[in-house]
N, C-alpha and C positions, 0 to 999 in steps of 0.2 A: 504493500500500500504506500509505503514511504517512497519507493522508487517511482511509482505512478505519479505521486504528487510532485516529485522533482521533475519528471518529464513534462508534466502539465505546466509547471512554472517556467520551465525552460522554453516551451513553445510560446507561452505568453510573452516572455522576454524577447524571443526572436521576432514575433509579430510586431512588438513595440519598436524594436530596432529598425525593422523594415519600414514601418510607418514614419519614423523620424527621418530615415534616410531619404524617403521620397517626398516628404513634406517640404514645400517651398512657397511660403506665403508671399514672399517678395515677387517671385515670378508671376504668380496669379494676379497680384495687384497691378503689376506692370502691364499685363495683358488687358486687364479690365479698364485701364485708363486710356487706352489707345482710341483714337478717333475712328469712327466708322464713316463710310463714304457718304457724300451728299449732305454734309453737315448734320448727320444723324446724331452726333455726339458720342459719348462713351457709354459703356454699360452702367456706370454709376448714375447717369442722368436719366436712364430710361423711365424709371418709376415716376419722376417728376413731370414727364410729358403727358401722362395719361391719367387725368383725374377720375375719381371713382364715379360710376354711373349707377343710378337707381332707375328701375323700370317705371315708366309713366303709365297712365291709365290706358292710353291707346295701345301700348304693347301688350298689356294684360288682356284687353278686349280681343286683340288680334290672336293671342294665344288660345283664348277660349273658342273663337270662331274656327281656328285651325283644328281643334279637337274633333270637329265633325267630319273632317276629310278622311277618306279611306287610308289606312296604313298599308304600306307595301302593295300598292296598286300596280301589279305587274302589267296589266293591259295598258294602263296609262303610260307607264315607263317605256314599254315596248313601242307604243305609238310615237312617243317623244323621241326616242333614240332613232327610230326609222326615219322620221321627218328631218331631224337635225343632220343626219348623214346622207339624206337624199340630195343628189346633185342637180335637181331640176325644180322648176317652179311649181309643178303640180304637187298637190297635197293629198295623201291617201285618206281612206275612210277612218274617221276618228274612233277611238274607243268610247265607251260610255263614260262621260266626264262628270265630275261633281260640280255643283253650283258654287262658283267662287265670287259671285257678285258682292256679298257683304265684305269679304276680304279685300277685293279690289277697291271698292268704294272707300273703305277705311284707309287704305294705304295712300290713295290719291287725295284724301281729304285732310288727314292729320299727320303731324310729325310723329315718328315712332322712336322711342328711346328704350333700349333694352338694358336690363341689369347686366353689369359686366362681372365675369368670373375670371379671376386671374390665375387660379391654380392650373398647373399643367395636367391635362386629362380630367378636368373637373366634370363630374357626372351631370351637373346641372347644365353646364355649357354644351355638353354632348347632346342632351335632350332638347335644348332650345335650338341648336343647329339642325337637328332632325326635323323639328317643326317648321323651321324657316325654309328648308329645302323642299319639304312636302308642299308648302304653299307655292313656292316658286315653280315647281314642276307642274302643278295643277293649273296655274295661271298661264304658263307658256303653252300647255296643251290646249287650253280653251282659246288662246289667241290663234293657234293654228286652225282650230275648228271653225272659227269665225272667218279667218282669212280664206278658207276653202269656199265659203259662201260669199266671198268678196265684200265682207262687212268691215267698214273702217273702224268699228268698235274693237277690232282685234288689237289695235294699237293701245287701247286703254289697259288691257290685260298686261301687255309688255311694259307699259309705263309703270304699272304697279310693281312689277318685278324689279325694275330699275330703282324705284323708290325703296323697295325692301333691301336691295343691295346697298344703297347709300345709307340706310339706317345703321349699317355696321361700320361706318367710317371711323368712329371713335373707339373701336374695339381692336386693340393690337394683338389679340391672340391669333395664333396661326389658324385655328379652326374657323374663326370668324372670317378672316380674310380669304381663306380658300373657298368658303361658302360664297362670299361676295364675288369672287372671280368666277365661280361656276355659274352663278346667276347671270352675270354680265355676258358670259360666253353663250349661254342659252338664248338670251335676248338677241344678241348679235347674229347668232347662227340661223335664226328664223326670220329676222327683220327683212331680209331681201325678198322674202315671199309675201310680205304683207301688201295690202292694197295701197296704191299711190294716191296722194303724195305722202311722203314720210313726214312725221311731225318734227317740230323744232327741237324737242328734247333729245332726239336721237343723236344730234350733233354733240351733246354732252358725253354720250357713250363713246362716240367716235374719237374724241380727243383725249379721253381719260386713259392713262396708262397705268395698269395695275401693278407694275413692277415695284414702284416706291412703297405703297402700303404693304406689299408682301416682304420687302426688305425690312421695313419697320417691324413687321411681325417676326421675322427671322432674328432680328436683334433682340426683340422682347423675349423670344424663346431662349436665346443664348444667355440673356441676363438672368432669366429664371434658373437655369442650370448653374450658372456661376454663383448666384446667391445661395442656393441650397448646398452646393458641393464645397464652396469655399469655407463654410462654417465647419464642415466635418472633415474633409480630406483635401486641403489646398495643395495640390501636387504640381509638379512640373508637367505631368500629363494633362491636367486640367488647363494649365496655361497654354500648352501647345494646341489643345483642342479649340480654345477660344481664338487663338491666332489663326488657326486653320479655317475656322468658320468665318472670321472677319475677312480673310483673304477671298473666300468664295463671294462674299457680298461685294467686295471691291471689284472683282472681275465681272460680276453680273452688272454692276452699276455702269461699267464702261463698255460692256459688250454692245455692238451695233448690229449684229445679225439677228436672225430669227430662228436659226437652227443651232441651238445651244446644247453643249454637253458639259456638265460640271462634275467635279468629284463629289463624293458623298460627304455630307456634313458629319461631324463627329459627335455633336451634342444633339440629342433629340431624334425624332423620326427622320428617315431618309427622305430628302426633299428633291432629289434629282429629277424625278418625273414632274414635280410641280414646276420647276424652272423651265422645262421644255414646254409645258402647257402655256405658261404666261408669255413666253417669247413667241410661240406659235400664234397666240391670240393677237399679236400685232398684225400678222399677215391675215388673220381671220377678219379683223375689222376692215382692213383694206379690201378684202374680197367682197364684203357686204356693201361697202361704199361704192365700189366699182360696179357691182351688179345693179344697184339702184340707179346709178348714172346711166347704164346701158338701157334700163327699162324706161328712163326718162328721155331717151333719145340723145344723150350726151356722150362725148368721148370719155374713155377711161383715163385714169392717171396711171401711166405706164411705170413711173418711178415708184419706189417703195422706201419706207423707213428702214426696211431690212437691207443691210448692205450686202447680203448674200442672195438677193433675189430681185425679181421685177415682175411686171404683169403684161400679159399678152391677151388680146381679144381677136378672134378670127372671123367675127361676124355672127357666130352662134355660141361659142364657148369661151368663157373667161378662164384664164389659167395662170397660176403662179409658176415661176420658172423652176421651182424645185418642190419636191414633196417633203413634208416635215412630219415624221411619224411620232406618235405619242404612245405611251404604254397603256395596256388594258388596266382598268375597265373604262378608260376615257373613250368617248365616242364623239369626236370633233366633227365640225362641219368640213366638207371637202374644200380643198383649195383649187379645184377644177369644177366650175359651175356651168351648166348648160342654160344660159340665160334666155336664149332665143331658140326657136325650132327652125 
């Protein structure tokens, strides 16, 4: 028994020595005070930029209305995926769709403020995100159904989704910002099929670039891991991971193409597929803008914000000069669109 106790004490001592050998508070602090790109500041200043938010009455009412929507509506999801990826103006037979008029009217009428949950993987944040995405998908599906009947009211459903996405602007959590990106991409992906003319608010979507809010979310995520890990185990490895992820942010901030490949971040969930989606979305917005121009009888913009591509129109088909693949389960709009027959 005495020998066992000696062995246990020796193991504890060894673990303590290893801990002290790898502990490096100075290196972690040095990494934490480095500036992130685009005047985002340091990890130490992240918390000061995002004041606490409490839910307002409109968001609570919206949540209550969303409870009536079907959960895991496979028919609706299949209809939506099919139409988003369809490369022509025609819209197929819609699924049986829920009534979203109370949700749409509230989103268009009142500002929505959601309670903010800062914890990584917070179960309340996950539940709210699921509700928000359920509403967004139902609204976009209803917009497609109305567009099939050539009803200008289809734009109101899409405008409501755009408002819903913008209600997440003050939420720096990665879950919130990926939801906002998904909503914007859905709106953009079907907007070229809507009845003309396009409304003025669509220009807001066209000029907004979602990279910056996602970089803010990336920094917010890194700051969360830094704060939790630095208290317990401030190691050289943690410092190196912070530097590694900040370098990813710097490279993304300066990247001018749309076909991006980034190394995997070391803190948090792998975001490599996210960065491909957000850069591809730049080309997707151009696809929609050009398709609408063709339908209006105008010439396309052949140049692109993407330094690695451009646009071609042969009289019937609009085409980006390169394909940009994304990983499943993403179902993006095509970058080759048959705008005319």
